[in-house]
N, C-alpha and C positions, 0 to 999 in steps of 0.2 A: 235726521231722526225724525220720527213723528214729533218728538220734540227735538228734532233739528239735525238728522244725519244723513239724508238722502243726498245723492248726486256727486259723490267725489269723482267718479269715473267721467262725468261730463264736464267736469271744470266747475268754475265758480257759479253759484246759484245766483239769479239775478232776475229782473233789475233790483238792486238794493237801493232804498231812497236814502241815501247817506249824506244828503245835504250839500251845501257849497260853503263859501266863505272860508273859515278856518281849516275845513276839511280840504278844500281844494289846496289850500297853502301847504298842509301837512303831506299831501299827496303828490304835490308838484304839478297840478293840472294847470296849464297856461289859461290866463285870462282871454276873454273874448277880444279878438283883434279889432284894432280901430277901424271904423267905416263898415264893419259888419252889423247890419240892422238888428234890433234887439228881437230876439225871437227866432232868429236864423241859426244855422249850424245843425249839429247832431240832433236826432230825435231825443226825448227825454229818456226813454227806454234804452238807447244806446249810451248815452252818458252815464245813466245808472250802472249799466254793466261795466263801464270803463272804470269808473269809481269803485266799483265792488271788487274789481280784479286788482287795482293798485292798492285799495285797502288790505286786502288779502297778502300782497307782497310786503307792505309794511308790517302786518303782523307776523309774517314768517321771519322777516328780518330780525325782529326783537326775539322772537322764540328760538332761532337758530343760537343766538348769543347764550341764552338760557341753558339750552340743551348741552351746548359745548361744555359748560360749567358742570352740568350734572353728569355728563358722561366721564368728565375728568376726576370725578369723586368729590368735588368741592360742594357738598351739601351738608346742612345741619342734621345732626341726629335728633336734636331735641324738637325742631319744628319742621314737618315734612308739609309739602306742598303737592297739586296735583300731579306734577311731573314725578315727584319722588314715589308716590304711590304707585303710579304706572310702572316705573322702573323696578321697584320693589316686587310687585306683583308677578311681573315677568319673570324676574330672577327667581321667585319662589316656585315657579312652574318649569324652571329650566329653559326659559325661552329669552329671546332678545329683541328689542324693538329698535328699528333703524330711525336715523334722524328725521326722514320724512314721514313715517308713520307717527312718530311723536308729534310732529307738527301738525298733521291733520287731525289727529285726536284731539289736540289743545284747541284748535280752531272750533271743532265740533262742541267740545265743553263750553267754549265761551258761549256761542250761540244758543246752545241747549240750557245753559244755566241762566241765561238772561232773557233774550227776546221770546223764545218759544214759551218758557214757563210763564213769563209775564202775560203773553196771549191766552194761555190756558187759564191762568188765574182770573183774569177779566171775564173770559167766557164763563167760568164757573159762577161768579158773582152774578152775571146777567141772567144764566139760567135760574138761579136760585130766586132772583126778582121775578122772573116769570112765571115761576111755579111754586107757589106758596104752600100747596098740598106736600110737595117733596121736601120742604123745609120742616114741617111738621112731623113727617115721618122720620127724617134724619135725626130730629131733635128727640124724638121718642126713642130711637136707638141709642143716643148718647146717654139719656137718663137711664135706661136699662143696664147700661155698663158703668153707671156712676160717674159719668163724665159730662152731664148736662148742667147748665147753669142753676144755681140755687139748690143743687142737690145735696141733701144732708148726708153727712158722713156715715150716719148709722142706717142709712136706707139699706133694706135688705138686698135689692138687687145689685147694690154696689159694693156689698161687704167684702166679697172676695178681692175686688180691685183695691179697696181700702187696706185691706191686710197685705196685698202685694206691695202696696206703696210703702207702708210702714215698714215692712221687712227690708226693702231697698233703702230706706233712709237709715235703718239701723245698721246696714252694712256698708253705707257710704259716708264716711266722716266730713267729707266736703259739703253734704247736705244737711244743715244744722236744723235740729228740731226746735221750732220756735212757735208761738201763737199765730204768728202771721202766715206760717205753712198751713196751719188747720184752716184758717179763714180762706186761703187761697183755693182749698178743695173744692169750694162751690163753683169755680170757673174751670180751669183746665189744671188738673193736677200732673203730677210727674208723668211723663208719657214715655213708652217704650215701643219699639216696632212691634213686639209680641201684641201689646194692648191695642195699637192702632190696627193691626191685623185682624182683630176680632169684629171690627166695625164693618161687616159684609154690606150692609145697604149703601153706607157711605161710599165703600168702593164702587158699588154699582151706579152711584150718582156721578162719580169721577169719570168712569169709563163712558157713561152716555154723555157726559159733556164733551169728551175727546171724539165720540162718533159724531156728534151733531156739529161741532165746531173744531176740526183738527186744526192746530196751529199751522201746520204746513200742508198746503192743498195737494201737493203731489212730489214726486221724486224722479229720479233718473236711473236707468240700469243701461249697461252696455251689452248688446247682443253677443255672447261669445262663441256662437255658432248660427248659422242661418236656420230658420225655423218658420213655420206657417202657423198663423193664427187667425180663425175664423176666414179661411180663404185668402188672406194676404201674407205675402212672403217678407219676413224680416231678415234682410241680409246681415252677416256677420259683421261686428264693428259698429252697426249703428247704435245711435244713443236713443233709448226709448224711454218716453215720460210715461208714467201711470198716475192716475188721479185717486188720491187718498178720498177727497170729498165726494167725488162721483161714486166711488165704489161703496162707500157707507150709505149713500142715498138709494142706490139701485140693487145692492146686494139681496138675492133672494132669500137669504138667511133671516132678514130683518122683517118683522111684521110692523106694518104702519111706520115705515123708515122716517116719515116727516113728523112723527110725534116725539116728544121728549119724555122717554118712558124707561127710568133706570131699571125696573123690575125684568126688563128683557135680559139682564145679565144675572139675574138671580138664578139660584139652583134648580128653580121649577122650570125655567125656560132656557137659559144658557144658549141663547140664538147665536152668539158669536162662535160657538164651538162646531156649528153645523157645517162650516166652510172654513178651511184653513185660512184663506186669504180675504174673507169678507170684513174683518175688523183689522185694519192696518194703521192706526194713529201714529204708531212708531216705525213704520215700515214693515217688512217681512223678510224671512229668511235669515242667512248668516249675517247680512248686512243691516239688520234692524238696529234701532237705537241702543247704545250701550247703557244709557242713563235712564231708561224707561222705568225701572223700580224706583229710583230716586224721584223721578218727576211725579209719580204717583203719590209716593210718600209725602212729597212737598204739598200737593194739592189737598190730599186728604187732611193734612195738618192745618193748612189754611182753612179748610171748611170747617173743621173740628173747632178752631179757635173763633171764627166767626159766629158759627151756630150756637156756642155755649156762653158767648159774652156779648153779642150785639144783635141788634135788629138794623135793617137798612132799607131805603126806600129810594126809589128814582128821583134825582134831583132835576131832571129835565122834563119837558112836556110830553115826550115821546120816546120809545126806545129807540137807540141809535141805529143807523143802517151800517151793516158790517161790510168790511172791505177784505179781500182774500189774499191780496199780495202786499208786500213780500211774505207776510205772515197775517193770519187772521186778526183784525183789530176793528174796534168801533171807530166809525168816521168821527173825527172831533171829540173822540174819547167817550168814556162812560162816566157820568156824573151822578154820584150817589151820596146820600146823606146817611151817615151812621150814628145810632145812638146806643149807649152802653145799657145792658140789662141790669 
């Protein structure tokens, strides 16, 4: 997915920097033979690919045991995990999922839920550090919806949101009415997907972060039939790599693609809608990321929490250099100081 799902036809994506030591022991990788000089042997990228494939095999082995239990009906009715939801959703639609499909979806969820989302979250903080004017505009939107820091409960623009919150609290016994609840209103109140969906500018900010720094730089597709592209013949069965990052940087649909400009996704411009595949942080077509809406919701919630409760500044002398493989991340990390509002 753009947050993690490309390349299943082409096999394991790599090279993954999975480390050595305990991972080598877990995957059964033999140690360097005696007499072989340090530094000799397979190239780092080949070793990374080998470790990635073996790691996938270990994951699949554990998942097969879980899947067999699920398919045998040995699952709790009270506590449901991701496998349970996938199975019940398929059953509700009169479909069934094979063990192989379940394994692939589970691996996809693991990487989508961790590495790629962590990458996008880091990029979000980095871009907000670089663009204070965007921070101020996003905070203004939060205040307009009664979600900003130090936002009084009686503020006119937030009255409807406050009424919605009170109504929800009245109808939900588990959410106790206390003075602490009212004091908490100044930061982030009870949040619903509906209320999160009203934050259109914040949505544009998240989209622009994913355009400038897509967590996954590209993906693979298998050619189902021979075709021609710009005078080049692509034979049936070939694995074709497409570049998400290059597409975002060169697509004619985007004005000044090198600039960080969330307004390009606003209703006045809607640049990404000019061409179906000009904006593909989650891939495209029927194989696009199944978790894209969840990923956007996570990023918007993180942004809302930070914007409404903290300020932050760079803790290093300069902004870090970004590395694009295996996922986009700052070399040596992003060092930030946070201060509560």
